[in-house]
C-alpha positions, 0 to 999 in steps of 0.5 A: 423723075424718070425722064429728067435723068433720061434727059440728063444722060443724053446730054452729058452723053452728047457732053462726053462725046464732045470732050473726047474728042477735044482731048489732044492725040497720045501719039503723032505717029501712027507707024509703029515701027518707027524709031521712035517706038520706045515712047510708046509705052512710056507713060508721061504726067499729063500737064495743064489741058491735057488733065483738066481734059481727063480729068473732066472725062473721068468725072462727066462717065463717072456721074454718066454711069451712076445716072444710067444706075439711077435710071435703071433701078427706077425702070424695074419698079 
């Protein structure tokens, strides 16, 4: 059981890294003093691919944390 959960955790880790790198960038300009700096703090609702990637990343991280917690409990026994 421990080895199976550890394998699933490692696979999820790789999938999470890929999912994070696939997410589109929020700000195209890296200059903080640009005239569009006011847009930096505005929250726009994610739509389409961006929303799917955010939700998928959140779900994957939840499962990763649950499996990591289960591994911690199993290793302490």
